[in-house]
C-alpha positions in Angstrom: 30.7 18.7 -10.3 33.2 20.9 -8.4 36.2 22.9 -9.6 38.9 21.5 -11.8 42.4 22.4 -13.0 43.0 23.6 -16.5 45.2 20.5 -17.0 45.3 17.2 -15.0 48.2 16.4 -12.7 49.0 12.9 -13.8 52.1 12.3 -11.6 51.7 9.0 -9.8 52.5 8.2 -6.2 53.4 4.6 -5.3 53.7 2.6 -2.2 54.8 -1.1 -1.9 54.6 -3.5 1.0 55.6 -7.2 1.1 55.0 -9.6 3.9 54.5 -13.3 4.0 52.3 -14.4 1.1 51.0 -10.9 0.5 52.3 -8.4 -2.1 50.6 -5.0 -1.8 50.7 -2.0 -4.2 49.0 1.4 -4.1 49.1 4.0 -6.9 47.4 7.4 -6.5 47.0 10.4 -8.8 45.5 13.8 -8.2 44.0 14.1 -11.7 41.8 17.2 -12.5 41.0 18.1 -8.9 42.5 21.2 -7.3 44.1 19.1 -4.6 44.7 15.5 -3.6 42.1 14.5 -1.0 42.6 10.7 -0.9 44.6 8.8 1.7 45.3 5.1 2.3 46.7 2.6 4.7 48.6 -0.7 3.9 49.7 -2.8 6.9 50.4 -6.4 5.9 50.9 -8.7 8.9 51.0 -5.7 11.3 50.2 -8.4 13.8 51.1 -12.0 13.0 48.6 -13.3 10.3 46.5 -10.1 10.5 46.7 -7.5 7.8 44.9 -4.2 7.3 44.2 -2.2 4.1 42.1 0.9 3.5 41.4 3.7 1.0 39.9 6.9 2.4 38.4 9.3 -0.2 38.1 12.8 1.2 35.8 15.5 0.0 35.9 19.2 0.8 39.5 18.8 1.9 42.0 16.2 2.9 41.9 16.7 6.7 39.6 13.9 7.5 41.0 11.3 5.1 44.5 12.0 6.4 43.3 11.8 10.0 41.8 8.4 9.3 45.0 7.1 7.6 47.0 8.2 10.6 44.6 6.9 13.3 42.6 3.9 12.0 44.9 1.1 13.0 45.6 2.4 16.5 41.9 2.9 17.2 41.1 -0.6 15.8 43.6 -2.5 18.0 42.4 -0.6 21.1 38.9 -2.0 20.8 37.9 -4.5 23.4 36.4 -6.6 20.6 39.7 -6.7 18.8 41.4 -8.4 21.8 38.7 -11.1 21.6 39.4 -11.4 17.9 35.8 -10.3 17.1 36.8 -8.4 14.0 33.4 -7.5 12.7 32.5 -5.8 16.0 35.9 -4.2 16.3 35.6 -2.7 12.8 32.1 -1.5 13.5 33.1 0.2 16.8 36.2 1.7 15.2 34.2 3.5 12.6 31.9 5.0 15.1 34.6 6.0 17.5 36.6 7.7 14.8 33.6 9.7 13.7 33.2 10.9 17.3 36.9 11.7 17.5 36.6 13.8 14.4 33.6 15.6 15.7 35.1 16.3 19.1 38.7 17.0 18.1 39.2 17.6 14.5 36.8 19.4 12.1 33.3 20.5 13.2 30.2 21.6 11.3 31.6 21.7 7.8 31.0 19.9 4.6 34.4 18.2 4.9 34.1 14.4 5.0 35.6 11.1 3.8 34.3 7.8 2.6 36.2 4.6 3.6 36.7 1.1 2.4 38.6 -1.2 4.8 39.8 -4.8 4.3 41.1 -6.8 7.2 42.6 -10.3 6.6 42.9 -12.5 9.6 44.4 -15.9 8.7 42.1 -17.0 5.9 39.1 -14.8 6.8 38.5 -11.5 5.0 36.4 -8.7 6.6 35.4 -5.7 4.5 33.9 -2.6 6.0 32.5 0.0 3.7 31.3 3.6 4.2 30.3 5.5 1.0 31.1 4.8 -2.6 34.7 3.4 -2.6 34.8 -0.3 -3.5 36.5 -3.6 -2.6 36.6 -6.4 -5.2 37.9 -9.9 -5.1 39.2 -11.9 -8.1 38.4 -15.6 -7.4 39.8 -17.6 -10.2 38.3 -15.6 -13.2 35.2 -14.3 -11.3 34.9 -10.8 -9.9 33.2 -10.7 -6.5 31.8 -7.4 -5.4 32.3 -7.1 -1.6 30.8 -3.7 -1.2 27.8 -1.7 -2.4 27.8 2.0 -2.9 26.0 4.1 -0.3 24.1 6.5 -2.4 21.4 8.9 -1.2 18.8 7.5 -3.6 19.3 4.1 -1.9 18.7 5.4 1.6 15.8 7.8 1.1 13.7 6.7 4.0 16.4 7.6 6.6 17.3 10.8 4.8 13.7 12.1 4.7 13.0 11.1 8.3 16.0 13.2 9.3 14.6 16.2 7.3 16.7 15.9 4.1 15.9 15.4 0.5 17.6 14.0 -2.6 17.6 16.1 -5.8 17.2 14.9 -9.4 21.0 14.4 -9.7 20.9 12.0 -6.7 22.6 14.4 -4.3 21.7 14.7 -0.7 20.3 18.2 -0.1 21.6 19.1 -3.5 25.3 18.8 -2.5 26.5 15.4 -1.2 26.8 12.3 -3.4 27.0 9.7 -0.6 24.7 8.8 2.3 27.4 7.4 4.6 30.6 9.1 5.5 33.0 10.2 8.2 32.5 13.9 9.0 29.9 15.9 7.0 28.5 17.2 10.3 26.2 19.6 8.5 24.1 16.5 7.9 24.5 15.1 11.5 22.5 17.3 13.8 21.0 16.6 17.2 18.7 15.4 18.6 18.6 12.4 16.3 20.8 9.3 17.2 23.9 8.8 15.1 22.4 5.9 13.1 19.3 8.0 12.1 21.1 11.1 10.6 20.9 12.1 7.0 24.6 10.9 6.8 25.8 8.1 9.1 29.2 6.6 9.9 27.7 3.1 10.4 29.6 0.8 8.0 28.3 -2.3 6.2 30.6 -5.2 7.0 31.0 -8.4 5.0 32.9 -11.6 6.0 34.2 -14.1 3.5 36.6 -17.0 3.7 39.5 -16.9 1.3 40.7 -19.9 -0.6 43.4 -21.1 -3.0 41.5 -19.8 -6.0 41.6 -16.2 -4.8 44.1 -14.3 -6.9 43.9 -10.7 -5.8 42.0 -8.1 -3.8 41.4 -4.6 -5.2 40.4 -1.4 -3.3 39.6 1.8 -5.1 38.0 5.1 -4.5 35.0 6.0 -6.7 37.1 8.0 -9.1 38.5 4.8 -10.5 35.0 3.6 -11.4 33.5 6.7 -13.0 34.4 5.7 -16.5 34.8 1.9 -16.0 32.6 -0.4 -14.0 33.9 -2.9 -11.5 34.1 -5.8 -13.9 36.1 -3.8 -16.5 38.5 -2.7 -13.9 39.1 -6.3 -12.7 39.4 -7.6 -16.2 42.0 -5.0 -17.0 44.1 -5.9 -13.9 43.6 -9.6 -14.3 44.8 -9.6 -18.0 47.9 -7.5 -17.2 48.9 -9.4 -14.1 48.5 -12.7 -16.0 51.1 -11.3 -18.4 53.5 -10.9 -15.5 53.5 -7.1 -15.9 54.8 -5.1 -12.9 51.8 -4.4 -10.7 52.6 -0.8 -10.1 52.7 -0.2 -13.9 49.4 -2.0 -14.2 47.9 0.4 -11.7 49.4 3.4 -13.5 47.8 2.2 -16.7 44.5 1.7 -15.0 44.4 5.2 -13.7 45.5 6.6 -17.0 42.6 4.8 -18.8 40.2 6.0 -16.1 41.2 9.6 -16.5 38.9 11.9 -18.6 40.3 13.7 -21.6 38.6 16.9 -20.4 36.2 18.0 -17.7 33.1 18.5 -19.9 31.1 15.7 -18.2 32.8 15.7 -14.8 33.3 11.9 -15.0 36.9 10.7 -14.8 38.0 13.9 -13.2 38.3 12.9 -9.6 41.3 11.9 -7.5 42.1 8.3 -8.0 43.6 5.7 -5.6 44.0 2.1 -6.6 45.2 -0.6 -4.2 46.1 -4.2 -5.3 46.8 -7.0 -2.9 48.1 -10.2 -4.6 47.1 -13.3 -2.7 48.6 -16.8 -2.4 51.9 -15.7 -3.7 
């Protein structure tokens, strides 16, 4: 479960961005962890009618998550597919290129890594790319739509075993890692296997969905937000408070506080937490 502080750090860090019909809020909290390893990216309308949002959940250190936050957008727009407005391909290629950049230039052969959940809105199309166990959720009218699924070792056993790994009784890859897809984690990415056949891969799952007038908000969160509450409870909480016209940053603060464990006895609710809310059709 990792090492924890004797008391949680509950100070919140906020960022706001407003552009066009999008109002975007992020709130982050270190919690019980020894350091803050999350990073995020909010770029509404960074190109006309194109917006980019991401949460990066680091583990083993903050180096890779920070690297991703600083470089993701520039690598994305440099893709040949992006110029052709092929956003699914450009997102896919961005993930793979960034993992290569990290391997070659940043942090090698360590257990440092990061998950990522990325949402790109182009006009009325939403593209969600996921790597690991952070989540993206859409509130359509009163329905929660899960746009990602967690990449857990127990769900990708065949590839892990083929690459020489195992999953223990707690669901951890080789007894240490709780995800089967991530940036970094090069201890689990050894030659001569191809990149998409390693124990841990940086190949994202990408989903495309058309937005409509019934879409109220989009939520991105690292796995720490969901350890004590499931996706539906999180979205119900946000929906009820937003409907009451509460300040979104305060709603996110309250969400993180309700997700935080009272102590570290179980290890659940003790992680860093980052919550991102994008209000749609404002």
